[in-house]
C-alpha positions in Angstrom: -41.9 -15.3 10.6 -40.4 -18.1 8.4 -40.4 -15.6 5.6 -38.8 -13.3 7.5 -36.4 -15.7 8.7 -35.5 -17.1 5.2 -35.3 -13.4 4.2 -32.5 -12.1 7.0 -30.7 -15.8 6.1 -30.5 -15.0 2.4 -29.1 -11.8 3.3 -27.0 -13.0 5.6 -25.4 -15.3 3.1 -25.2 -13.1 0.5 -23.2 -10.9 2.8 -20.9 -13.9 4.0 -20.3 -14.7 0.2 -19.1 -10.5 -0.6 -16.9 -10.9 2.8 -15.4 -14.3 1.5 -15.1 -12.9 -2.2 -13.5 -9.8 -0.6 -10.8 -11.6 1.4 -10.0 -13.7 -1.8 -9.4 -10.6 -4.2 -7.6 -8.1 -1.4 -5.7 -11.3 0.2 -7.1 -10.7 3.3 -5.5 -13.5 5.2 -1.3 -14.2 4.8 -2.5 -17.7 4.4 -5.3 -18.1 2.4 -4.3 -20.7 -0.5 -7.5 -19.7 -2.7 -6.8 -15.9 -2.2 -2.8 -16.7 -3.1 -3.9 -18.7 -6.2 -6.5 -16.5 -7.5 -3.8 -13.5 -7.4 -1.1 -15.6 -8.7 -3.2 -16.7 -11.7 -4.3 -13.0 -11.8 -0.7 -11.9 -12.2 0.5 -14.5 -14.8 -2.4 -13.3 -17.0 -1.4 -9.5 -16.7 2.0 -10.3 -17.3 1.0 -12.7 -20.5 -1.1 -9.7 -22.1 1.6 -7.2 -21.6 4.3 -9.3 -23.5 1.2 -10.0 -26.2 1.0 -6.4 -26.2 4.9 -5.7 -27.0 5.1 -9.1 -29.3 1.6 -7.4 -31.3 3.9 -4.6 -32.8 6.2 -7.0 -34.6 4.5 -6.9 -38.0 6.3 -10.1 -39.1 4.5 -12.0 -36.2 0.8 -11.3 -37.4 -0.5 -11.9 -34.3 -3.6 -10.1 -34.7 -4.6 -12.6 -37.7 -4.1 -15.5 -35.2 -7.3 -17.3 -34.1 -5.6 -18.3 -30.7 -4.5 -14.5 -30.0 -7.9 -13.1 -30.8 -9.1 -16.1 -28.2 -6.5 -14.9 -25.5 -7.7 -11.5 -26.0 -11.4 -12.2 -25.9 -10.6 -14.1 -22.5 -8.5 -11.9 -21.1 -11.0 -9.2 -21.4 -14.0 -11.3 -20.0 -11.5 -12.2 -16.6 -10.7 -8.3 -16.1 -14.3 -7.4 -16.6 -15.3 -10.0 -14.0 -12.6 -8.6 -11.4 -13.5 -5.4 -11.9 -17.3 -6.0 -11.1 -16.3 -8.2 -8.3 -14.1 -5.6 -6.7 -17.1 -3.3 -7.5 -19.7 -5.7 -5.7 -17.3 -5.9 -2.7 -16.2 -2.7 -1.9 -18.9 -2.2 1.2 -16.3 -4.8 2.9 -13.2 -2.2 2.9 -12.5 -1.1 6.0 -12.0 2.3 4.2 -15.6 2.6 3.3 -16.7 1.7 6.8 -19.8 3.6 8.0 -21.0 4.4 4.1 -23.8 2.7 2.4 -23.2 -0.1 -0.2 -24.1 2.2 -3.0 -21.5 5.2 -1.3 -18.7 2.6 -0.7 -18.9 1.4 -4.2 -19.3 5.1 -5.9 -16.3 5.8 -3.7 -14.2 2.9 -5.0 -14.8 3.2 -8.4 -13.0 6.8 -8.3 -9.8 5.3 -7.2 -6.9 5.1 -9.6 -6.7 1.5 -8.8 -10.2 1.0 -10.2 -9.7 3.6 -13.1 -6.5 1.3 -14.0 -9.0 -1.8 -13.8 -11.7 0.0 -16.0 -9.0 0.9 -18.5 -7.7 -2.6 -18.7 -10.9 -4.2 -20.4 -13.6 -1.3 -21.2 -11.8 0.4 -24.2 -11.5 -2.7 -25.7 -15.0 -3.6 -25.5 -16.1 -0.4 -27.0 -13.9 -1.1 -29.9 -15.3 -4.6 -30.4 -18.5 -3.9 -30.0 -18.3 -0.6 -32.4 -16.1 -2.5 -35.0 -13.0 0.1 -34.6 -9.3 -1.1 -34.7 -7.1 1.6 -33.0 -3.5 1.7 -33.0 -3.9 3.4 -29.6 -5.2 0.3 -28.2 -2.1 -1.5 -28.4 -0.5 1.4 -25.8 -3.7 1.0 -23.6 -2.9 -2.8 -23.4 0.0 -2.1 -22.0 -1.5 0.1 -19.3 -2.5 -3.6 -17.8 1.0 -3.5 -16.5 0.3 -1.0 -13.4 -2.2 -3.8 -12.5 0.8 -5.1 -11.0 1.1 -2.5 -8.7 -2.0 -4.0 -6.8 -0.1 -7.2 -6.2 3.2 -6.1 -5.3 3.9 -5.4 -1.6 7.2 -3.6 -2.9 5.1 -1.3 -5.4 3.0 -0.5 -2.5 5.4 0.5 -0.3 7.2 2.8 -2.9 3.9 4.1 -4.0 3.1 4.8 0.2 6.7 6.6 0.3 6.1 8.5 -2.8 2.9 9.8 -1.2 4.2 10.4 2.3 7.2 12.5 0.5 5.8 14.1 -1.8 5.9 17.6 -0.3 9.5 17.2 0.0 9.8 15.6 -3.8 7.8 19.0 -5.2 10.3 21.2 -3.6 13.1 19.1 -5.3 11.4 19.3 -8.4 11.4 23.0 -7.9 14.8 23.5 -7.2 15.6 21.6 -10.3 13.0 23.6 -12.5 15.4 26.6 -10.9 18.2 25.4 -11.8 17.2 24.5 -15.6 15.9 28.0 -15.9 18.8 29.8 -14.4 21.5 27.5 -16.4 19.4 28.2 -19.8 19.2 31.9 -19.0 22.8 32.4 -18.5 23.9 30.2 -21.3 21.4 32.3 -24.0 23.3 35.3 -22.5 26.9 33.9 -23.0 26.3 32.0 -26.3 23.4 33.2 -27.7 25.1 35.2 -30.4 27.7 32.1 -30.8 25.1 29.4 -31.3 22.1 30.9 -32.2 20.2 28.0 -34.0 21.0 25.8 -30.9 21.1 28.5 -27.8 19.8 31.4 -29.7 16.4 31.7 -27.2 15.4 30.6 -23.4 13.4 28.1 -24.7 16.0 26.5 -26.9 18.6 26.5 -24.3 16.4 25.0 -21.6 17.0 21.5 -23.8 21.0 22.1 -23.2 20.4 22.9 -19.5 18.0 19.9 -19.1 20.3 17.4 -20.5 23.1 18.9 -18.2 21.4 19.1 -15.0 20.1 15.7 -15.7 23.6 14.3 -16.6 22.3 12.9 -19.7 24.6 15.3 -21.9 23.6 14.1 -25.6 26.5 16.2 -26.9 24.3 17.9 -29.4 24.9 21.1 -28.1 27.9 22.2 -26.0 29.6 25.5 -25.2 32.2 26.7 -27.3 33.1 29.8 -25.2 35.2 30.0 -22.0 32.2 31.9 -20.0 30.3 29.1 -21.5 32.1 26.2 -20.3 32.3 28.1 -16.9 28.5 27.9 -16.9 28.4 24.5 -18.2 31.1 23.0 -15.1 28.5 25.1 -12.6 25.5 23.3 -14.2 27.0 19.6 -13.8 27.9 20.3 -10.1 24.3 21.4 -9.4 22.9 18.5 -11.6 24.7 16.1 -9.6 23.2 17.7 -6.3 19.5 17.9 -7.6 19.8 14.5 -9.0 21.1 12.8 -5.6 18.6 15.0 -3.3 15.1 12.9 -4.4 17.1 10.1 -4.8 18.3 10.0 -1.0 14.8 11.3 0.1 13.4 8.2 -1.4 15.7 5.6 -0.6 15.8 6.6 3.2 11.9 7.0 3.6 11.7 3.1 1.4 14.5 1.8 3.9 12.3 3.5 6.8 9.2 1.3 5.4 10.6 -1.8 4.6 12.3 -1.9 8.2 9.1 -0.5 10.0 6.8 -3.4 7.8 8.5 -6.8 5.9 5.0 -7.8 5.1 1.9 -6.1 4.5 -0.3 -4.7 7.1 -3.6 -4.8 5.4 -6.5 -2.6 6.6 -8.5 -5.8 7.0 -6.1 -7.3 9.7 -6.8 -4.3 11.8 -10.3 -4.2 11.5 -10.5 -7.6 12.3 -9.6 -6.8 15.5 -12.4 -6.9 18.3 -11.2 -4.1 20.0 -11.3 -1.7 16.4 -14.1 -3.5 15.0 -16.5 -0.4 15.7 -13.9 2.4 14.4 -14.6 4.3 11.0 -12.2 4.3 7.9 -10.7 7.2 9.7 -9.9 5.8 12.8 -8.6 2.5 11.3 -6.4 4.4 9.1 -4.7 6.4 12.0 -3.9 2.9 13.9 -2.8 1.7 10.6 -0.2 4.4 10.2 1.4 3.7 13.4 1.4 -0.3 13.3 5.5 -1.7 13.2 6.0 -5.0 12.5 8.6 -7.5 14.0 9.6 -10.9 12.9 10.2 -13.5 15.7 12.2 -16.6 15.3 10.8 -19.9 16.9 12.0 -20.0 20.8 12.4 -16.1 20.8 10.8 -14.3 24.0 8.6 -11.7 22.9 8.0 -10.1 26.3 8.8 -11.3 29.9 6.6 -11.8 32.7 7.5 -8.9 35.2 8.3 -6.5 32.7 6.3 -3.1 31.9 3.6 -3.6 29.3 3.3 -0.4 26.7 2.6 -2.2 23.7 -0.2 -4.4 22.5 0.4 -7.2 19.8 -1.4 -8.3 16.9 -0.3 -12.1 15.2 -0.2 -11.7 11.3 1.3 -15.6 11.0 2.6 -18.1 13.1 2.2 -19.1 16.7 2.9 -17.6 20.0 2.6 -19.2 23.6 1.6 -17.6 26.6 3.8 -19.0 29.6 1.8 -18.5 32.8 3.1 -20.1 36.1 0.7 -22.7 36.2 -0.8 -23.0 32.5 0.3 -22.0 28.9 -2.0 -20.6 26.4 -1.7 -20.8 22.6 -2.5 -17.9 20.1 -2.5 -18.6 16.7 -2.8 -16.2 13.3 -5.8 -13.2 13.4 -5.5 -13.3 17.5 -3.5 -10.6 19.8 -2.4 -9.6 23.2 -1.4 -6.9 25.7 -4.6 -4.7 24.5 -4.8 -3.4 28.3 -1.4 -2.0 28.2 -3.4 1.0 26.1 -5.2 1.5 29.2 -3.0 0.9 32.3 0.6 1.1 33.2 0.7 -2.4 34.4 3.4 -5.5 34.2 3.3 -8.4 32.1 1.5 -11.6 34.0 2.9 -13.7 31.3 5.7 -14.8 29.0 5.1 -14.6 25.1 7.5 -17.0 23.3 7.3 -17.7 19.9 6.1 -21.4 18.9 7.3 -21.0 15.0 8.3 -18.3 12.9 5.9 -15.4 13.6 5.1 -12.0 12.0 4.0 -9.5 14.5 2.6 -6.1 14.1 3.1 -3.8 17.3 0.7 -0.8 18.7 2.9 1.0 20.8 1.0 3.0 24.1 3.1 6.3 23.1 1.7 6.0 19.5 -2.1 5.8 20.6 -1.3 8.8 22.6 0.1 10.7 20.0 -3.1 10.0 17.6 -5.4 10.9 20.8 -3.8 14.3 21.0 -4.0 14.8 17.1 -7.6 13.3 16.8 -9.4 13.3 20.2 -12.6 11.5 18.5 -10.5 8.6 17.4 -8.7 8.5 21.1 -12.0 8.5 22.8 -13.7 5.7 20.7 -10.6 3.5 21.0 -10.2 4.0 25.2 -14.1 3.4 25.3 -14.2 0.1 23.6 -11.0 -1.0 25.3 -12.9 -0.2 28.6 -15.7 -2.0 27.3 -13.6 -4.6 26.3 -12.2 -4.8 30.1 -15.7 -4.7 31.6 -17.5 -7.1 29.6 -14.8 -9.5 28.4 -16.5 -9.8 24.8 -13.0 -10.7 23.3 -11.7 -12.9 25.7 -13.1 -16.4 24.0 -11.8 -15.2 20.6 -8.3 -13.4 20.9 -7.4 -11.9 24.1 -5.1 -13.9 26.1 -6.8 -14.3 29.1 -8.6 -11.8 31.8 -5.2 -12.2 34.1 -3.0 -11.4 31.1 -2.5 -8.0 32.9 -1.4 -7.5 36.4 -1.7 -4.1 38.1 1.4 -2.5 39.0 1.2 -2.9 43.1 -0.1 -6.7 42.7 3.5 -7.0 41.4 5.3 -5.2 43.3 3.9 -6.5 46.6 
Protein backbone atom coordinates (compact mmCIF):
# COMPACT_ATOMS: atom_id res chain seq x y z
CA UNK A 1 0.00 0.00 0.00
CA UNK A 2 2.84 2.37 0.87
CA UNK A 3 4.50 1.64 -2.48
CA UNK A 4 1.26 2.39 -4.31
CA UNK A 5 0.87 5.67 -2.42
CA UNK A 6 4.43 6.66 -3.25
CA UNK A 7 3.84 5.80 -6.91
CA UNK A 8 0.65 7.84 -6.99
CA UNK A 9 2.38 10.78 -5.35
CA UNK A 10 5.20 10.53 -7.87
CA UNK A 11 2.78 10.58 -10.80
CA UNK A 12 0.82 13.44 -9.22
CA UNK A 13 4.03 15.41 -8.66
CA UNK A 14 5.13 14.92 -12.27
CA UNK A 15 1.73 16.04 -13.55
CA UNK A 16 1.87 19.12 -11.32
CA UNK A 17 5.33 19.96 -12.66
CA UNK A 18 4.15 19.44 -16.23
CA UNK A 19 1.15 21.66 -15.61
CA UNK A 20 3.34 24.37 -14.12
CA UNK A 21 5.74 24.16 -17.05
CA UNK A 22 2.80 24.53 -19.45
CA UNK A 23 1.56 27.62 -17.60
CA UNK A 24 4.99 29.23 -17.85
CA UNK A 25 5.58 28.45 -21.53
CA UNK A 26 2.06 29.37 -22.65
CA UNK A 27 1.54 32.32 -20.29
CA UNK A 28 -1.59 30.65 -19.00
CA UNK A 29 -2.05 33.36 -16.39
CA UNK A 30 -1.99 37.10 -16.96
CA UNK A 31 -0.04 37.79 -13.74
CA UNK A 32 2.52 34.99 -13.68
CA UNK A 33 5.84 36.77 -13.14
CA UNK A 34 7.93 33.72 -13.95
CA UNK A 35 6.04 33.20 -17.21
CA UNK A 36 6.53 36.84 -18.16
CA UNK A 37 10.26 36.68 -17.45
CA UNK A 38 10.71 33.45 -19.40
CA UNK A 39 8.77 34.73 -22.40
CA UNK A 40 10.59 38.06 -22.42
CA UNK A 41 13.93 36.25 -22.25
CA UNK A 42 12.94 34.08 -25.22
CA UNK A 43 11.84 37.15 -27.19
CA UNK A 44 15.18 38.87 -26.53
CA UNK A 45 17.05 35.71 -27.54
CA UNK A 46 15.10 35.46 -30.81
CA UNK A 47 15.67 39.12 -31.67
CA UNK A 48 19.41 38.88 -30.95
CA UNK A 49 19.62 35.75 -33.10
CA UNK A 50 17.92 37.50 -36.01
CA UNK A 51 20.25 40.50 -35.72
CA UNK A 52 23.25 38.15 -35.61
CA UNK A 53 22.00 36.29 -38.69
CA UNK A 54 21.74 39.58 -40.59
CA UNK A 55 25.18 40.82 -39.50
CA UNK A 56 26.72 37.44 -40.28
CA UNK A 57 26.25 38.15 -44.00
CA UNK A 58 28.57 41.20 -43.76
CA UNK A 59 32.01 39.90 -44.88
CA UNK A 60 34.00 42.60 -43.09
CA UNK A 61 32.67 41.57 -39.68
CA UNK A 62 33.76 37.92 -39.98
CA UNK A 63 31.36 36.93 -37.22
CA UNK A 64 31.70 33.21 -37.85
CA UNK A 65 35.35 33.45 -36.87
CA UNK A 66 34.52 35.06 -33.56
CA UNK A 67 34.57 32.76 -30.51
CA UNK A 68 31.85 34.78 -28.79
CA UNK A 69 29.57 34.41 -31.80
CA UNK A 70 30.04 30.65 -31.92
CA UNK A 71 29.45 30.36 -28.17
CA UNK A 72 26.24 32.39 -28.50
CA UNK A 73 25.09 30.13 -31.35
CA UNK A 74 25.66 27.01 -29.24
CA UNK A 75 23.84 28.61 -26.30
CA UNK A 76 20.90 29.55 -28.56
CA UNK A 77 20.69 26.04 -30.01
CA UNK A 78 20.59 24.57 -26.50
CA UNK A 79 17.83 26.95 -25.37
CA UNK A 80 15.70 26.45 -28.50
CA UNK A 81 16.12 22.66 -28.30
CA UNK A 82 15.16 22.71 -24.61
CA UNK A 83 12.13 24.88 -25.36
CA UNK A 84 11.03 22.52 -28.13
CA UNK A 85 11.42 19.47 -25.90
CA UNK A 86 9.48 21.08 -23.06
CA UNK A 87 6.66 22.16 -25.36
CA UNK A 88 6.35 18.60 -26.65
CA UNK A 89 6.42 17.27 -23.07
CA UNK A 90 3.64 19.60 -21.84
CA UNK A 91 1.41 19.07 -24.90
CA UNK A 92 -1.02 16.81 -22.93
CA UNK A 93 -1.87 19.87 -20.79
CA UNK A 94 -3.07 21.82 -23.82
CA UNK A 95 -6.91 22.02 -23.72
CA UNK A 96 -6.97 21.60 -27.51
CA UNK A 97 -5.77 18.02 -27.06
CA UNK A 98 -8.13 17.19 -24.21
CA UNK A 99 -9.44 13.65 -24.37
CA UNK A 100 -6.34 12.37 -26.17
CA UNK A 101 -3.61 10.19 -24.71
CA UNK A 102 -0.32 11.80 -23.78
CA UNK A 103 1.39 10.23 -26.79
CA UNK A 104 -1.42 11.26 -29.13
CA UNK A 105 -1.32 14.85 -27.86
CA UNK A 106 2.42 15.07 -28.42
CA UNK A 107 2.20 13.59 -31.91
CA UNK A 108 -0.54 16.07 -32.74
CA UNK A 109 1.53 18.95 -31.37
CA UNK A 110 4.70 18.21 -33.34
CA UNK A 111 2.69 18.44 -36.58
CA UNK A 112 1.43 21.95 -35.87
CA UNK A 113 3.00 24.91 -37.76
CA UNK A 114 4.27 26.46 -34.52
CA UNK A 115 6.04 23.24 -33.54
CA UNK A 116 7.60 22.92 -36.99
CA UNK A 117 8.98 26.45 -36.70
CA UNK A 118 10.38 25.59 -33.28
CA UNK A 119 12.03 22.51 -34.78
CA UNK A 120 13.59 24.43 -37.68
CA UNK A 121 15.02 26.90 -35.17
CA UNK A 122 17.58 24.39 -33.94
CA UNK A 123 17.60 20.97 -35.66
CA UNK A 124 19.26 21.94 -39.01
CA UNK A 125 22.07 23.71 -37.16
CA UNK A 126 22.62 20.76 -34.86
CA UNK A 127 22.81 18.41 -37.83
CA UNK A 128 25.17 20.76 -39.62
CA UNK A 129 27.51 20.91 -36.62
CA UNK A 130 27.36 17.15 -36.13
CA UNK A 131 28.15 16.40 -39.79
CA UNK A 132 30.72 19.15 -40.13
CA UNK A 133 28.77 20.98 -42.85
CA UNK A 134 28.94 24.71 -43.50
CA UNK A 135 25.89 25.59 -45.55
CA UNK A 136 25.12 29.16 -46.61
CA UNK A 137 21.42 28.31 -46.51
CA UNK A 138 21.64 27.97 -42.73
CA UNK A 139 21.93 31.75 -42.50
CA UNK A 140 18.55 32.01 -44.18
CA UNK A 141 17.09 29.34 -41.91
CA UNK A 142 18.36 31.30 -38.93
CA UNK A 143 16.19 34.21 -40.05
CA UNK A 144 13.16 31.92 -39.74
CA UNK A 145 13.59 32.22 -35.99
CA UNK A 146 11.97 35.62 -36.41
CA UNK A 147 8.71 33.75 -37.15
CA UNK A 148 8.83 32.43 -33.58
CA UNK A 149 7.97 35.91 -32.35
CA UNK A 150 4.40 35.36 -33.58
CA UNK A 151 3.92 33.02 -30.61
CA UNK A 152 4.61 35.87 -28.17
CA UNK A 153 2.72 38.67 -29.95
CA UNK A 154 -1.02 39.06 -29.22
CA UNK A 155 -1.33 41.34 -32.26
CA UNK A 156 0.28 38.79 -34.57
CA UNK A 157 -1.94 36.03 -33.18
CA UNK A 158 -4.98 38.20 -33.85
CA UNK A 159 -3.77 38.85 -37.40
CA UNK A 160 -3.26 35.13 -38.03
CA UNK A 161 -6.75 34.53 -36.67
CA UNK A 162 -8.10 37.12 -39.13
CA UNK A 163 -6.26 35.56 -42.08
CA UNK A 164 -7.58 32.13 -41.17
CA UNK A 165 -11.13 33.35 -40.64
CA UNK A 166 -11.21 35.35 -43.88
CA UNK A 167 -9.29 32.82 -45.98
CA UNK A 168 -12.18 32.19 -48.36
CA UNK A 169 -12.70 35.89 -49.05
CA UNK A 170 -8.96 36.42 -49.51
CA UNK A 171 -8.75 33.47 -51.90
CA UNK A 172 -11.58 35.02 -53.91
CA UNK A 173 -9.64 38.31 -54.05
CA UNK A 174 -6.53 36.46 -55.20
CA UNK A 175 -8.57 34.78 -57.93
CA UNK A 176 -9.91 38.15 -59.10
CA UNK A 177 -6.42 39.62 -59.07
CA UNK A 178 -5.09 36.69 -61.12
CA UNK A 179 -7.94 37.08 -63.59
CA UNK A 180 -7.19 40.80 -63.95
CA UNK A 181 -3.50 40.07 -64.62
CA UNK A 182 -4.33 37.41 -67.19
CA UNK A 183 -6.92 39.50 -69.03
CA UNK A 184 -4.72 42.61 -69.06
CA UNK A 185 -1.69 40.65 -70.27
CA UNK A 186 -3.72 39.02 -73.03
CA UNK A 187 -5.17 42.36 -74.18
CA UNK A 188 -1.74 44.01 -74.18
CA UNK A 189 -0.24 41.09 -76.11
CA UNK A 190 -2.92 41.43 -78.81
CA UNK A 191 -2.48 45.21 -79.10
CA UNK A 192 1.29 45.67 -78.71
CA UNK A 193 2.76 42.24 -79.27
CA UNK A 194 3.92 43.29 -82.75
CA UNK A 195 5.13 46.71 -81.59
CA UNK A 196 7.23 45.43 -78.65
CA UNK A 197 8.02 41.76 -79.40
CA UNK A 198 10.80 41.58 -76.82
CA UNK A 199 8.67 42.74 -73.89
CA UNK A 200 5.10 41.95 -74.94
CA UNK A 201 5.61 39.31 -77.65
CA UNK A 202 3.86 36.60 -75.61
CA UNK A 203 1.23 36.39 -72.91
CA UNK A 204 3.70 35.14 -70.25
CA UNK A 205 6.03 38.05 -71.09
CA UNK A 206 3.12 40.52 -70.96
CA UNK A 207 2.08 39.17 -67.56
CA UNK A 208 5.14 40.85 -66.01
CA UNK A 209 3.87 44.23 -67.22
CA UNK A 210 0.35 43.35 -66.06
CA UNK A 211 1.55 42.37 -62.56
CA UNK A 212 3.57 45.55 -62.05
CA UNK A 213 0.64 47.64 -63.30
CA UNK A 214 -2.16 45.90 -61.39
CA UNK A 215 -0.18 46.10 -58.16
CA UNK A 216 0.44 49.83 -58.89
CA UNK A 217 4.22 49.32 -58.67
CA UNK A 218 4.97 50.40 -62.25
CA UNK A 219 8.70 49.88 -62.69
CA UNK A 220 8.62 51.63 -66.05
CA UNK A 221 10.75 49.01 -67.80
CA UNK A 222 7.76 48.16 -70.04
CA UNK A 223 5.11 50.69 -71.03
CA UNK A 224 2.53 50.98 -73.85
CA UNK A 225 3.38 52.94 -76.97
CA UNK A 226 0.09 52.84 -78.86
CA UNK A 227 -3.18 54.62 -78.06
CA UNK A 228 -5.01 51.31 -77.63
CA UNK A 229 -2.24 50.07 -75.33
CA UNK A 230 -2.47 53.19 -73.16
CA UNK A 231 -6.24 52.76 -72.87
CA UNK A 232 -5.74 49.16 -71.73
CA UNK A 233 -3.07 50.34 -69.29
CA UNK A 234 -5.42 52.95 -67.85
CA UNK A 235 -8.17 50.38 -67.27
CA UNK A 236 -5.60 48.03 -65.74
CA UNK A 237 -4.46 50.72 -63.30
CA UNK A 238 -8.01 51.45 -62.17
CA UNK A 239 -8.72 47.73 -61.82
CA UNK A 240 -5.51 47.30 -59.84
CA UNK A 241 -6.47 49.98 -57.33
CA UNK A 242 -9.81 48.25 -56.75
CA UNK A 243 -8.25 44.78 -56.57
CA UNK A 244 -5.60 45.83 -54.04
CA UNK A 245 -8.03 47.79 -51.88
CA UNK A 246 -10.44 44.87 -51.61
CA UNK A 247 -8.29 42.45 -49.54
CA UNK A 248 -6.88 45.35 -47.52
CA UNK A 249 -10.40 46.38 -46.57
CA UNK A 250 -11.38 42.83 -45.68
CA UNK A 251 -8.35 42.34 -43.44
CA UNK A 252 -8.64 45.79 -41.83
CA UNK A 253 -12.33 45.34 -41.00
CA UNK A 254 -11.88 41.84 -39.60
CA UNK A 255 -8.79 42.89 -37.63
CA UNK A 256 -10.66 45.83 -36.10
CA UNK A 257 -13.46 43.47 -35.06
CA UNK A 258 -10.99 41.11 -33.40
CA UNK A 259 -9.27 43.93 -31.52
CA UNK A 260 -12.62 45.35 -30.46
CA UNK A 261 -13.79 41.95 -29.26
CA UNK A 262 -10.66 41.18 -27.28
CA UNK A 263 -8.09 43.73 -26.26
CA UNK A 264 -6.13 41.06 -24.45
CA UNK A 265 -5.29 37.41 -24.96
CA UNK A 266 -8.13 34.95 -24.39
CA UNK A 267 -6.29 31.68 -23.93
CA UNK A 268 -7.69 28.20 -24.21
CA UNK A 269 -6.36 27.53 -20.74
CA UNK A 270 -8.39 30.42 -19.33
CA UNK A 271 -11.58 28.77 -20.58
CA UNK A 272 -10.50 25.26 -19.65
CA UNK A 273 -9.84 26.28 -16.02
CA UNK A 274 -13.49 27.25 -15.49
CA UNK A 275 -15.06 24.33 -13.58
CA UNK A 276 -18.27 24.63 -15.61
CA UNK A 277 -16.30 23.74 -18.77
CA UNK A 278 -13.68 21.51 -17.15
CA UNK A 279 -15.03 18.31 -18.72
CA UNK A 280 -15.48 19.66 -22.24
CA UNK A 281 -13.26 18.23 -24.95
CA UNK A 282 -11.17 20.34 -27.34
CA UNK A 283 -14.10 20.84 -29.71
CA UNK A 284 -16.35 22.14 -26.97
CA UNK A 285 -13.72 24.49 -25.56
CA UNK A 286 -13.02 25.75 -29.06
CA UNK A 287 -16.69 26.65 -29.55
CA UNK A 288 -16.80 28.53 -26.24
CA UNK A 289 -13.50 30.25 -27.05
CA UNK A 290 -14.89 31.64 -30.30
CA UNK A 291 -17.94 33.30 -28.78
CA UNK A 292 -16.27 35.02 -25.84
CA UNK A 293 -16.20 38.81 -25.97
CA UNK A 294 -13.97 41.11 -23.96
CA UNK A 295 -14.73 44.11 -21.78
CA UNK A 296 -12.39 46.29 -19.73
CA UNK A 297 -14.07 47.70 -16.63
CA UNK A 298 -12.62 50.80 -14.96
CA UNK A 299 -12.46 51.14 -11.13
CA UNK A 300 -15.91 51.81 -9.74
CA UNK A 301 -17.71 50.87 -12.94
CA UNK A 302 -20.94 48.93 -12.48
CA UNK A 303 -20.88 45.80 -14.61
CA UNK A 304 -24.38 44.55 -13.80
CA UNK A 305 -27.06 45.90 -11.48
CA UNK A 306 -29.25 44.09 -9.03
CA UNK A 307 -32.66 43.43 -10.56
CA UNK A 308 -31.48 43.50 -14.18
CA UNK A 309 -32.33 40.60 -16.42
CA UNK A 310 -29.40 38.20 -16.50
CA UNK A 311 -28.38 37.09 -19.98
CA UNK A 312 -24.61 36.71 -19.63
CA UNK A 313 -21.96 35.17 -17.43
CA UNK A 314 -18.60 36.84 -16.80
CA UNK A 315 -15.05 35.55 -16.35
CA UNK A 316 -12.50 37.70 -14.55
CA UNK A 317 -9.25 37.63 -16.51
CA UNK A 318 -7.60 40.22 -14.27
CA UNK A 319 -8.57 42.65 -11.53
CA UNK A 320 -11.20 42.44 -8.79
CA UNK A 321 -14.99 42.59 -8.89
CA UNK A 322 -17.18 43.20 -5.83
CA UNK A 323 -20.64 41.62 -5.74
CA UNK A 324 -22.82 43.84 -3.58
CA UNK A 325 -25.73 42.03 -1.92
CA UNK A 326 -28.23 43.79 0.33
CA UNK A 327 -26.56 42.39 3.45
CA UNK A 328 -23.03 41.50 2.34
CA UNK A 329 -20.30 41.95 -0.26
CA UNK A 330 -18.38 39.20 -2.02
CA UNK A 331 -15.06 39.97 -3.75
CA UNK A 332 -13.99 37.89 -6.75
CA UNK A 333 -10.51 37.96 -8.28
CA UNK A 334 -8.67 36.66 -11.32
CA UNK A 335 -9.79 33.24 -12.55
CA UNK A 336 -13.21 33.42 -10.89
CA UNK A 337 -16.54 33.98 -12.61
CA UNK A 338 -20.16 34.84 -11.91
CA UNK A 339 -23.57 34.61 -13.51
CA UNK A 340 -23.32 31.14 -15.06
CA UNK A 341 -26.95 30.44 -14.19
CA UNK A 342 -27.88 32.93 -16.89
CA UNK A 343 -27.05 30.13 -19.31
CA UNK A 344 -29.87 28.06 -17.83
CA UNK A 345 -32.58 30.43 -16.68
CA UNK A 346 -34.22 33.69 -17.59
CA UNK A 347 -33.75 35.42 -14.26
CA UNK A 348 -32.74 38.67 -12.61
CA UNK A 349 -29.50 39.58 -10.88
CA UNK A 350 -29.46 39.23 -7.14
CA UNK A 351 -26.39 41.44 -6.72
CA UNK A 352 -24.72 44.48 -8.22
CA UNK A 353 -21.28 43.72 -9.69
CA UNK A 354 -18.82 46.61 -9.40
CA UNK A 355 -15.18 46.69 -10.51
CA UNK A 356 -12.86 47.41 -7.57
CA UNK A 357 -9.86 47.92 -9.85
CA UNK A 358 -9.24 48.01 -13.58
CA UNK A 359 -10.58 44.61 -14.59
CA UNK A 360 -10.51 42.66 -17.80
CA UNK A 361 -13.63 40.53 -18.21
CA UNK A 362 -14.70 37.88 -20.66
CA UNK A 363 -18.41 37.76 -21.36
CA UNK A 364 -20.35 34.73 -22.52
CA UNK A 365 -23.83 35.60 -23.75
CA UNK A 366 -26.69 33.12 -23.40
CA UNK A 367 -27.80 33.81 -26.97
CA UNK A 368 -24.34 32.86 -28.27
CA UNK A 369 -24.45 29.63 -26.25
CA UNK A 370 -27.88 28.92 -27.74
CA UNK A 371 -26.37 29.37 -31.20
CA UNK A 372 -23.60 26.89 -30.35
CA UNK A 373 -26.22 24.44 -29.16
CA UNK A 374 -28.10 24.76 -32.44
CA UNK A 375 -24.96 24.20 -34.51
CA UNK A 376 -23.39 21.57 -32.26
CA UNK A 377 -26.07 19.85 -30.14
CA UNK A 378 -23.57 17.50 -28.52
CA UNK A 379 -21.56 20.44 -27.16
CA UNK A 380 -24.67 22.20 -25.92
CA UNK A 381 -25.95 19.08 -24.18
CA UNK A 382 -22.69 18.71 -22.24
CA UNK A 383 -22.66 22.38 -21.22
CA UNK A 384 -26.26 22.31 -20.02
CA UNK A 385 -25.79 18.99 -18.22
CA UNK A 386 -22.74 20.31 -16.36
CA UNK A 387 -24.51 23.55 -15.52
CA UNK A 388 -27.47 21.62 -14.07
CA UNK A 389 -25.11 19.43 -12.05
CA UNK A 390 -23.37 22.54 -10.75
CA UNK A 391 -26.72 24.04 -9.78
CA UNK A 392 -27.74 20.87 -7.94
CA UNK A 393 -24.51 19.88 -6.24
CA UNK A 394 -22.86 23.33 -5.97
CA UNK A 395 -19.37 21.83 -6.55
CA UNK A 396 -17.92 25.15 -7.67
CA UNK A 397 -19.43 27.41 -5.06
CA UNK A 398 -16.32 27.64 -2.93
CA UNK A 399 -13.97 28.12 -5.87
CA UNK A 400 -15.57 30.63 -8.14
CA UNK A 401 -19.34 30.83 -8.23
CA UNK A 402 -20.51 34.06 -6.63
CA UNK A 403 -22.90 32.40 -4.18
CA UNK A 404 -25.84 30.06 -4.49
CA UNK A 405 -28.27 32.98 -4.28
CA UNK A 406 -26.64 35.07 -7.01
CA UNK A 407 -29.52 34.42 -9.39
CA UNK A 408 -33.06 35.07 -8.23
CA UNK A 409 -36.02 33.66 -10.18
CA UNK A 410 -38.02 36.29 -12.04
CA UNK A 411 -41.16 35.50 -10.03
CA UNK A 412 -39.38 36.15 -6.72
CA UNK A 413 -38.01 39.44 -8.00
CA UNK A 414 -41.37 40.62 -9.36
CA UNK A 415 -43.22 39.72 -6.23
